[in-house]
C-alpha positions in Angstrom: -12.6 -9.8 23.7 -9.2 -10.7 22.4 -7.6 -8.5 19.8 -4.6 -9.8 17.9 -2.4 -7.0 16.4 0.3 -7.9 13.9 2.8 -5.1 13.4 6.3 -4.7 12.0 9.4 -4.9 14.1 10.7 -2.0 16.2 13.8 -0.1 15.0 17.0 -2.1 15.4 18.3 0.6 17.7 15.2 0.7 19.8 12.3 3.2 19.9 13.2 6.8 19.1 14.0 9.0 22.1 13.2 12.1 20.0 11.8 12.8 16.5 13.0 15.1 13.7 9.9 17.2 14.0 8.2 18.3 17.3 4.8 18.2 15.7 3.0 17.4 12.4 0.4 19.6 10.6 -3.1 19.1 11.8 -5.6 18.2 9.1 -9.4 18.0 9.5 -10.6 16.8 6.1 -9.4 15.0 3.1 -9.6 16.7 -0.3 -13.0 15.2 -1.2 -14.5 16.5 2.1 -14.5 13.2 4.0 -13.4 13.8 7.6 -10.3 12.3 9.1 -10.8 9.5 11.7 -12.9 10.7 14.6 -12.3 8.4 17.6 -13.7 9.6 21.0 -10.1 9.9 22.2 -6.5 8.8 21.4 -3.6 7.8 23.6 -0.7 8.8 21.4 1.2 11.8 20.2 0.6 12.4 16.4 4.0 12.0 14.7 5.2 9.2 17.0 6.2 5.8 15.7 3.0 3.8 16.1 3.1 1.1 13.5 5.7 -1.1 15.1 5.3 -3.6 17.9 6.1 -1.2 20.7 4.0 1.5 19.1 0.9 -0.8 19.4 -1.1 1.7 17.3 -1.6 3.5 20.6 -4.3 0.9 21.5 -3.3 -0.8 24.8 -4.6 1.6 27.4 -7.9 2.0 25.5 -8.4 -1.8 25.1 -7.3 -2.9 28.6 -9.3 -0.1 30.4 -12.3 -1.6 28.6 -11.5 -5.1 29.8 -10.2 -6.4 26.5 -7.0 -8.3 25.8 -4.4 -7.0 23.3 -1.7 -9.3 21.9 0.9 -7.6 19.7 3.5 -9.6 17.6 5.6 -9.4 14.5 6.1 -13.2 14.3 3.7 -13.9 11.4 5.0 -16.2 8.7 6.9 -19.3 9.8 5.2 -22.5 10.7 3.9 -22.3 14.3 4.4 -18.5 14.3 3.1 -16.5 17.3 0.4 -14.9 15.2 -1.1 -18.3 14.2 -1.0 -19.5 17.9 -2.8 -16.3 19.1 -5.3 -16.2 16.2 -7.2 -19.4 17.2 -9.2 -17.7 19.9 -9.0 -14.1 18.7 -12.2 -12.0 18.1 -10.5 -9.3 16.1 -7.2 -9.3 14.1 -5.4 -6.1 13.0 -2.8 -6.2 10.3 -1.0 -3.7 8.0 -0.5 -3.7 4.2 3.2 -2.9 4.9 3.8 -6.0 6.9 0.7 -8.1 6.1 -0.4 -11.1 8.1 -1.8 -13.1 5.3 -5.3 -14.1 6.5 -5.7 -17.2 4.3 -8.7 -19.5 4.3 -6.8 -22.0 6.4 -6.1 -19.3 9.0 -9.7 -18.0 9.0 -11.0 -21.5 9.5 -8.6 -22.0 12.5 -10.3 -19.0 14.3 -13.9 -19.8 15.1 -14.3 -16.7 17.3 -13.0 -14.3 14.6 -15.5 -11.6 13.8 -13.5 -8.8 12.2 -10.2 -8.2 10.3 -9.0 -4.6 10.4 -6.5 -3.3 8.0 -4.4 -0.5 9.6 -4.1 1.3 6.3 -5.7 0.8 2.9 -5.7 -2.4 0.8 -7.1 -5.6 2.2 -5.9 -8.1 -0.4 -3.8 -9.9 2.3 -7.2 -11.3 3.5 -8.9 -14.1 1.6 -12.0 -12.1 1.0 -14.0 -15.1 -0.3 -13.2 -17.0 2.9 -14.1 -14.0 5.0 -17.5 -13.8 3.2 -18.0 -17.5 3.6 -17.3 -17.4 7.4 -19.1 -14.0 8.0 -15.9 -12.3 9.0 -16.2 -8.5 8.4 -13.2 -6.8 6.7 -12.6 -3.1 7.2 -9.8 -0.7 6.5 -9.1 3.0 7.1 -9.9 4.3 3.7 -8.1 7.4 2.6 -5.9 7.5 5.7 -2.6 7.3 3.7 -3.7 7.9 0.1 -2.0 11.3 -0.1 1.1 9.8 1.6 1.3 7.2 -1.2 0.7 9.8 -3.9 3.7 11.9 -2.6 5.8 8.7 -2.7 4.9 8.0 -6.3 5.8 11.5 -7.4 9.1 11.2 -5.6 9.7 7.9 -7.4 8.8 9.2 -10.8 11.2 12.1 -10.5 13.9 9.8 -9.0 13.7 7.4 -11.9 13.5 9.9 -14.7 16.3 12.1 -13.3 18.3 8.9 -12.3 18.7 10.2 -8.8 19.7 6.9 -7.3 22.7 6.5 -9.5 23.9 10.1 -8.8 23.5 9.6 -5.1 25.5 6.3 -5.3 28.3 8.2 -7.1 28.6 10.7 -4.3 28.5 8.0 -1.6 31.4 6.2 -3.4 33.5 9.4 -3.4 33.0 10.1 -7.1 32.2 13.2 -9.1 32.1 12.2 -12.8 29.3 14.3 -14.2 29.0 12.3 -17.4 28.4 9.1 -15.5 25.9 10.9 -13.3 23.7 12.3 -16.2 23.9 9.7 -19.0 20.5 8.4 -18.0 19.0 11.6 -16.6 16.0 13.3 -18.3 13.4 16.0 -17.6 9.8 14.9 -17.1 8.4 18.0 -18.8 6.5 17.1 -21.9 6.4 13.4 -21.1 3.2 11.3 -21.1 2.3 10.1 -17.6 -0.5 7.6 -17.1 -2.1 5.9 -14.1 -3.8 2.5 -14.0 -6.8 3.5 -11.8 -7.8 7.0 -10.9 -9.2 6.6 -7.4 -8.0 8.6 -4.5 -4.3 7.8 -5.0 -4.3 7.8 -8.8 -6.2 11.1 -9.2 -4.0 12.7 -6.6 -0.9 11.7 -8.5 -2.3 13.2 -11.7 -3.0 16.5 -9.7 0.5 16.5 -8.3 2.1 15.9 -11.7 0.1 18.6 -13.6 2.4 21.5 -12.6 5.3 19.7 -14.3 3.8 20.4 -17.7 3.3 16.8 -18.7 0.5 15.1 -20.6 -1.8 13.1 -18.3 -3.6 9.9 -19.1 -5.7 7.4 -17.1 -7.5 4.1 -17.3 -10.2 3.2 -14.8 -13.4 1.1 -15.0 -15.1 4.2 -13.5 -14.6 7.2 -15.7 -13.9 10.5 -13.9 -16.4 13.4 -14.2 -16.0 15.5 -17.3 -15.2 18.6 -15.2 -12.2 16.8 -13.7 -11.0 15.6 -17.1 -11.2 19.2 -18.4 -9.5 20.7 -15.3 -6.5 18.4 -15.6 -6.6 18.0 -19.4 -6.8 14.2 -19.0 -6.9 11.6 -21.7 -9.1 8.7 -20.8 -8.3 5.2 -22.2 -10.7 2.3 -22.6 -8.0 -0.2 -21.9 -4.6 -0.5 -20.1 -3.0 -1.6 -23.3 -4.1 1.6 -25.1 -2.6 3.8 -22.4 0.7 2.0 -21.8 1.5 2.1 -25.5 2.0 5.9 -25.5 3.1 6.7 -21.9 6.6 7.4 -20.9 5.8 6.8 -17.3 3.1 4.4 -16.0 2.0 4.3 -12.3 -0.1 1.5 -11.0 -2.7 2.5 -8.4 -5.4 -0.3 -8.6 -6.3 -2.8 -5.9 -5.0 -6.3 -6.1 -7.8 -8.9 -6.7 -8.0 -11.9 -9.0 -8.7 -9.7 -12.0 -5.5 -7.5 -11.5 -3.2 -10.2 -10.3 -0.2 -10.5 -12.8 -1.7 -7.7 -14.9 1.7 -6.5 -15.9 3.1 -9.7 -17.3 5.6 -10.2 -20.1 2.9 -9.5 -22.7 1.6 -6.3 -21.1 5.1 -5.0 -20.6 5.9 -5.7 -24.3 3.1 -3.4 -25.3 4.6 -0.5 -23.3 6.5 2.2 -25.0 10.1 1.1 -25.3 12.2 2.6 -22.5 9.2 3.5 -20.4 9.3 3.8 -16.6 7.0 1.8 -14.4 6.1 2.7 -10.8 4.1 0.3 -8.6 3.0 1.3 -5.1 -0.3 -0.7 -5.4 0.6 -4.4 -4.8 3.6 -6.4 -5.9 1.5 -9.3 -7.3 0.1 -7.0 -10.0 3.5 -7.2 -11.7 5.2 -10.4 -12.7 8.5 -10.3 -11.0 10.5 -12.1 -13.6 8.9 -10.1 -16.5 9.9 -6.9 -14.8 13.5 -8.0 -14.2 13.8 -9.2 -17.8 12.4 -5.9 -19.2 15.0 -3.9 -17.2 17.8 -6.1 -18.5 16.7 -5.8 -22.1 15.9 -2.1 -22.0 12.2 -2.5 -22.6 11.9 -0.7 -19.3 14.3 2.1 -18.4 13.4 1.9 -14.7 11.1 0.3 -12.2 10.3 1.7 -8.8 7.9 0.8 -6.0 7.5 -0.2 -2.4 5.3 -3.2 -2.8 6.6 -6.8 -3.1 5.1 -10.2 -2.9 5.2 -11.6 -0.5 6.2 -9.2 2.3 8.8 -9.2 3.7 10.4 -10.0 0.4 12.7 -13.1 0.5 16.3 -12.1 0.5 16.8 -13.6 -2.9 13.9 -11.8 -4.5 15.0 -10.7 -8.0 13.8 -7.2 -7.5 16.5 -6.6 -4.9 19.3 -6.9 -7.5 17.8 -6.1 -10.9 19.3 -3.0 -12.7 17.8 0.5 -12.7 15.4 0.0 -9.9 14.3 2.3 -7.2 12.7 -0.1 -4.8 12.1 0.6 -1.1 10.4 -1.5 1.6 6.7 -1.0 1.8 6.9 2.5 3.3 4.8 4.8 1.1 1.8 4.7 3.3 3.4 4.5 6.7 5.1 7.8 7.2 4.8 9.1 10.7 2.0 11.5 9.5 0.1 8.6 8.0 0.5 6.4 11.1 -1.3 9.0 13.2 -4.3 8.8 10.8 -4.5 5.1 10.5 -4.0 4.5 14.2 -6.9 6.9 14.9 -8.9 5.1 12.3 -8.4 1.7 13.9 -9.4 3.2 17.2 -12.6 4.6 15.6 -13.5 1.3 14.1 -13.0 -0.6 17.4 -15.1 2.0 19.2 -17.9 1.5 16.7 -17.6 -2.3 16.9 -17.7 -2.5 20.7 -20.6 -0.1 20.9 -22.6 -1.7 18.1 -22.5 1.5 16.0 -22.3 1.3 12.2 -18.8 1.7 10.8 -18.4 4.3 8.1 -19.4 2.9 4.7 -16.2 3.9 3.0 -14.3 1.7 5.5 -16.2 -1.5 4.7 -14.7 -4.1 2.4 -16.7 -7.2 3.6 -19.8 -6.9 5.7 -22.4 -9.6 6.6 -20.9 -12.1 4.1 -20.7 -9.9 1.0 -18.6 -7.2 -0.5 -19.7 -3.8 0.9 -18.7 -0.1 0.8 -15.3 0.4 -0.8 -15.1 -3.4 -1.2 -18.1 -3.4 -3.5 -16.6 -0.5 -5.5 -13.0 -1.7 -5.9 -12.7 -5.4 -5.3 -13.9 -8.6 -6.8 -14.8 -11.8 -5.0 -12.1 -14.4 -4.6 -8.6 -14.4 -3.1 -5.1 -13.1 -4.1 -3.3 -14.7 -1.1 -1.9 -17.7 -3.0 1.9 -18.0 -2.5 2.0 -15.9 0.6 3.8 -18.7 2.5 7.0 -17.7 0.7 7.3 -14.7 3.1 8.7 -17.2 5.6 11.9 -17.3 3.5 12.9 -13.8 4.6 15.8 -13.8 7.1 16.3 -10.8 9.3 
């Protein structure tokens, strides 16, 4: 079989000759008891850079030894890009949320052999799920592989925004030392009201990680948490996003992108937020209206916005979020730490082993199966597509 793997570019200076750490902690289970990926073997060192083109997710030896063909590229957006050329006769396509190959209906229909789309990470909104269902293309992802990585990133961003770390760091880099300039937008999070839109694995982990800061915790989700968890964390449940954002000083978005959440945080929703609130989005860029966010930062309706998700990705060089005030944006990196890469690379290997051997893939990994939403997809997604406008990614210039 032919496997097409679309990964982000190598480091500009070439692959690392050595790493900051000699090893990473070994984990066996996630907090809910689910085991980490369990492939029969791996051909990489945990902690190595695996998510870029030369890293190849550690798959080449495994695939070629089994008689399969692996094609790896980062050329994914322009007309006549390498990924499109290779897709037409591919059996499996692997992509990442951090550098998504937007699997639109047109692309799916150009690939008559395509049987499976694998997300090396979590979040499969870059796939037209309706088209995948229509053409019986299974969609799977490595559920939970980087959820805690993202939660750590969110906590970092909350603290960085509220304490105004980015401004203080800039002052030092510019040779300055004016304390008043450094602290005029700096606050403590203690006593603030912190809310998450969605309380799945990432959202709930953020709440747990923020509890020691002595804050008031809120959440909205279409699936209410068990009463025992609400009591443990002293959570306030809200029936609507509007109810929650009206009283929260910090809102973090942790829901999947699908037609129902696309553009959820538009000008109207942001106007209902507490004036001067902070908004953190590591879910998907399309959940927030880019112009509405920039305008809210200019007006002071928002005191800060941080995240690592954009739409499309890579973000065009003229994307307004690159230059808006009081932002803490990064490239889409929250879920692709070297620790997370080891887990999602192992998860992709596990999925491929099951696929080749005709063994059932773990139910939590499933998004689309046999023409319908399944597993995590049935729990978290809705039918349809959120890939519209993805062609704008071709505007990015390296």
